[in-house]
N, C-alpha and C positions, 0 to 999 in steps of 0.2 A: 683438486682439493675436495675432500669428502667430509671434513669435520672442522668446525670452528674451535680454535684452541680455548681451553679452559682459562688460560691466562688473560683472555680478552674480556672476561666477565667484569672485572673491575675497571676496565678501560672504556666501557660504554657510557661515559658521562659526557662525551663530546659528540663525535660523529663517526659512524662506521658504514661503509657501503661495499657490498660485494656483488658482482654481476656475473651472469653466465656460469653459475655453479649449481646445476640442477640436482646434483647428488649431495649437496651440502647438508650436514646435520648440525644441530645446535647443541651446545652444552646445556646442562640442567639450568632451568630458569628458577626464580626470576633473575634476569640480567641486571635489573635495577628496580628499586622500589618505587621509582617515579614513573614507570611506564604506564601510559594512559591510552595509547592507541596501538592497535595491531591490525595489519591487513595481510590476508593470506590469499594469493591468487596464482593463476597458472600461466598467462600468456608469455611472460618473459621470466628470466631468472634474476631475481634481485633481492638482496637483503639490505635494508637501509634503516639506520637508527639515527635520530637527531632530536635533541631537546625533548625527550620523553615520548617520542612517536616511533613506532616500528612499522615498517612496511616489508612484507615478505611475498615475493612473486615467484612462481614456478616451483612451489614446494609441495612435496608429497611424502615427506619423511616422517620423523617421529615427533613433530611439533605438537600434535594433538595430545600426547600424553603429558605435555608440559603446560598446557594452557591454564589448567586449574591452579597452577602455582602463581599465576599473575594476579595476585589479590587486589592490586590497585588499578587494574586495567578498566577503563571506562567505555571504550569503543572498540568494537571488533568487526572486521569486514572480511568475509570469505568470498572469493570469486574464482569460479572454474577450478575448484580443488577436487582432488580425488580422495581426501581423507574422510573419515566418519566422525561426526561430532562427538566429542568425548563426554559431553555433559558439562555445562558451565554453571550449574546451579550454585556452586560454592563461591563464585566470584561475586560477592555482594555489592561491589562498587560498579559492576557492569551496568551501564545505562542504555547502550545502543548496540544492536546486532544487525548487520546487513549481510544477506546471503544471496548470491547470484550464480545460477548454473553449476551447482555442486551436487551431482546426481547421487553420491553416496553419503552425503552428510547426515541424512535422517534415516538411514537404513539400519534397522535393528531386527533381530528375530521377532516374529509376530507375537510370541508369548511375552516378550519384554516390552514391546511398544506401549502397552497399556499402563505400565508402571513408571516409565521414564518421564521425567520433567526436565528437559535439557537446559532450561534457562532459569536464572534466579527470579524469585517473585518480585523483586524490586525493579526489573527491567522496564524502561519507559518507552523505548522505540524498537520496533521489530519490523524489518523489511525483508521479505523472502520472494525471490523470483526464479521461476523455472525449476521447481523442485518436485519432480514426479515421484520421488521416494517418500515424500511427506504424505502420509495417508490418514492421519487422524488428528482432530482438533484437541484431543486429550493431551497432546504434547504441550499445548499452550494454556491449559486449564487453570494453572496457578498464576497467570500473568494479569492480576487485577489492578496493577499500577500502570499499565500501558497507557500512554497518551497518544501514540501513533502506531497504527498497525497497517501494513501493506502486504497483501498476498496476491501475487501475479503469476499466472500460468502454473499454479499448483493443481494440476488437472485431476490428480487422484485423491485429493483431500476430501475427507468425509467429515460430517458433524458428529461423529461418534465421540462421546466424551466432552462435547461442547459445554462450556461454562458461560452462561449469559452474563455473569458478573464481570467478564473481561472488558465489557463495554462501559463500565462505571466511570472511568476517568479518561476515556478516549476523546481526543479533540479531532483527530483525523482517522478515517477508515477508508482504505482503498482495497477492494477485493474484486478482481476481474481476470478474465482470460483474454489474451490477444488472438490475433488471427492464427497463431500456431496451435492453439488449444481451444477449439470451439465446441467440443463434444458436449460439455455441460457447464452449468453456471454454479460456481461455488457460492457466490453471493446470494443466489436464489435460495440455496439450502440454508445459508446462515440466517437470512431474514425470516425464513419460515420458522426456524428455531426461535428467533427472537419474538415473533408474533405469538408463538405458543407460550413462551416464557412470560409474556405480558399478562396472559390469562392465568397461567398456572402459578406464577409467583406474585401476581397482583402488582406488577411494576407500575408505579405511579406516573402520571403525566409529569414531564420535566425530569425524569430519572436519567435521561440521556443528556450529555453535554457536547455532543458532536457539533463541530463547526463545518467540517468538510467531509463529504461523502462522495466516493467515486466507485461506481459499480457497473456491471455489465448486464443487469436485468431490471428493466423499467418496471415490469409488473410486480416484482418482489418488494419494491420500495413504495410504490404509489398505491398503498392500501391504507385505509383510515387508521387502523391500530398502530402502524409504524409511523405514519406522518404525525399522528397525535403526540407520540413520544419525541419526535424530532423538532416539532414546531417552534419551541421556545429559543433554540440555539442555532439551528442549521442555517448557515450563510452561503455555502458553496455546494451545489449539487451537479455532479457530472455523470452522465450516462455515456458509456463507451463500449464499443464492440458488442452491441446487442443485435445479433443477427435475427432474433426471433420476433422482435417488436414490429408489428405491421400497422399499428394505430394506437392512439391514446383512447381508452374506453371511457365511458361516462364515469365509472367508479374511480378510475385513475385521475381524471380531471378534477373531481371533487376532492380527492385526497391531496392533490397538489395544492389546492387552494388553502389547505390547512397550514402550509409552510409560510407563515406570515413574516418570518425573519429572513427569508431567502433573498440574497443579494445578487448572486451569480449563478446563472443556469446555462449548462453546456450539454449538447448532444454531439457525439463524435462517432464516426465509423458505424453508423446504424443504417445499412444500405437499403433496408426494406421499409423504413419509416416514411410515410407519405406526407406527414404534416407535423407542425409543432402543436403543443397543447393549446387549445383556445383560451384556457384559463390563466395563461401566463400573465396577461396584462392586468389581472385582478390582484396580483401580489403587491402589497403596498410598499415593500422595501426593495423591489427588484431594480438593480442598477445596470446589469449587463447580460446580454444573451449572445451565446456563441454557437454557431452551427458549423460542423466540420465533416466533410466527406459523407454527406447524407444526400445522395443525388436524387432521391425521390421527393424530397421536400420542395414543393413548387412555389409556396407563397408564405407570407407572414400571417399570423393570426389576425382576425378582423377585430376592429374596435379601436378606440383611442389608446395611445400609449400611456402608461402610468407616468406621472410627473417625475418619479424617482429614476426612470430609465435614462441612462447616459450613453450607452454604447450597444450597438448591435452589429455583429461581425459574422461573416460567412466565408468559408473557403472550401473548394472542392465540391461545390453544390451546383444545382441546376442554374442555367442561364436566367431563367425566369425569376428565381429568388435573388440572384445577384443583381439583376436589373432593378428589382423592387427596392432593394436595400440602397443601391446607389442613388435612387431618386430622393431618398430621405435627406441626403446631404444638403440639397437646396431648400427643402421645406422645413428643416429643423436645424437652425444655426447652432453650431457648437456641438451637435450630436456626432458621436464617433462611430463611423462606419468603415474604418480602415480594416483591410484584411490582415490577418495575423501573419 
C-alpha cells in the first residue's frame, strides 16, 4: 500500500489506523478542520487518527509539503524524521513544536538560513533536542511570545541573529548539552548575549519573568547583571552537565545571594565540582537542595540551615556527603533526605 485513498478524507471523523506501511503517502490535507495534534516520527510505521489527533510514525514522504495546510493544528511533534522543515510560519494556531533527533529538519542553503523564520510568531512552546543542523538563533528571532524554550544538544547553534526579546514572556528556559555534546556551551553564549543586551538595551530590573532555568554553565548565570534580572521571579535553578566548573568563585557566591526568590536548587552531573556554594543557606526562600552525580562534593555548606529548607537530597555522590545527609534525619524531625 503506497497511497491513502482520497475517499478516506471525509471518513476521518472517527478513527483510522495503519501500521507497517513505510512507503505510505497521504492525500492532500487538511483531512479535517478539527485536527489539533500531529506527530511525525521514525521508529515504527504508524498512521493513527482519532478525535482530532494525528500520529504519524515511520514517515519520510511528502507530508512536509502538506503541513502548512493544517491551519487549525495546535501541537506538532517530529521525532527521528528525515524530512526538512517546510516552514510552519503560516499556521497561526500552532502553539507547541517539539523536535527530537531530526538531522535534516533545519538544513537549508547558507544563503537562505538568515532569512527563514520557520515558526509562527505566536508559538508558545518550543523544544528541540539533538539538532546539529540548527546553526543560528536567527531562526527563532521572531518568537517573542514563547513561554517555554528548551534547546538540548544543539551543538552547532550560534547566537548569530539572537534577539534578546525572545525572553520577554519566558517562564521556563532550558539550554544545555548532555554527555554526547560537551564541546561547547550554548547557554554560556546565550547569557553572554543577554548580559550585553542588559547594557546596550538598558533592560530594567524585573524585565525577566523566568521561573525555571536549567543550563550547563554555572559561570554564565552566576554573575551580578544576570542574577539581578532573575532575582524577582526565579524559583528553580538547575545546573547540569557542567564539566568545566571546578569551584564557586567569590563573585558567583555573591551573585547567587541576589536570587532571593529561589526555592529549588539542583546540581547534576558536574563531576569536577568540589563543593556546594557556601551562600546557599542565606537564600530566604530556599526549600530544596538536590545534588546528583557530583562525586567530588564532600560536604554540605557550613552554617545553620534556613528555616525555609524542607528537603536535601543526594544521589550518586561521595560516601562522606551521603553520610552527612543521613545524619540530618535524626537531628531535624520531618526533614526530607530521601534519595530520589
